[in-house]
N, C-alpha and C positions, 0 to 999 in steps of 0.2 A: 357616377356618384354612388350608385348602389353597389357596384363592384368594389370600389375602394372601401366602403363601409363594411362590406362582407369580408374583405381581406383583413381589415383592422380587427374584426371580431374573431375570425378563424385563424389568422396568422399565416405564415408561410414565406416562401422565397419570392423573388421578383418574378419568377416564372408563374407562380400562383397568382400574383397580382395581375399579370397580363391575361391569364386564363379567366379570372373573374371579371375583368373589365370587358373582354371580348364576349363572354357569356351574357353579361348584363346588357350590352349593346344589342346583341342578337335577340335576346328575349324581349327587350323593349320594342324593337322593330317588329318582331313577330306579333307581340301583343297588340300593338297599334294597328297592324294590318288585319288581324283577325277580328277586331272589334266591329267594323262595319259588316263583315261577313255574317256574324252571328246576331247583329242588330242590337248590340249592347253598348251603351256609352256611359261611362262612369267618370265624372270629373273631367269634362272636356275643356280644353283651353284653346279656343279657336278651332282649327281643324285637327288638333292633336288630342287623342284619347289617352290622357295621362293615367287614368285609373287602371285600365286594362293593360296599358303598356308597362306600367310599374309592376303589376301582377305578373306579367310575362317575364320581366327582368328578374323578379324574385324567384319564380319557378325555375328559370334557367340557371340561376346561381345555386339553388338547392341541388339540381341535377349535376352541375359542374363540380360542386363540393363533394357530392357523393362519389362521382366518378374519380375524382382526384384521390379520395381516400381509398377507393378500390385499387387504384394503381399502386399506391404505397403499400397496401396490404399484400398485394401479389409479389412485390419485390422482396419481402422479408423471408 
């Protein structure tokens, strides 16, 4: 969901959509896994730490968007 919204906001091709979806899934998973390691739980729904997982997805999308722009800049 985060990846699709990010793609809607930033635009791009189908490849970018795939990149953003994969980055958001990876970031969500990493954020969820890191949450118990650092002992922080924000907006937990059952065993899922939605708050930090969403924060991880957003950070991963920012990095992916930045890297995608760097790739485009390098080709010019």
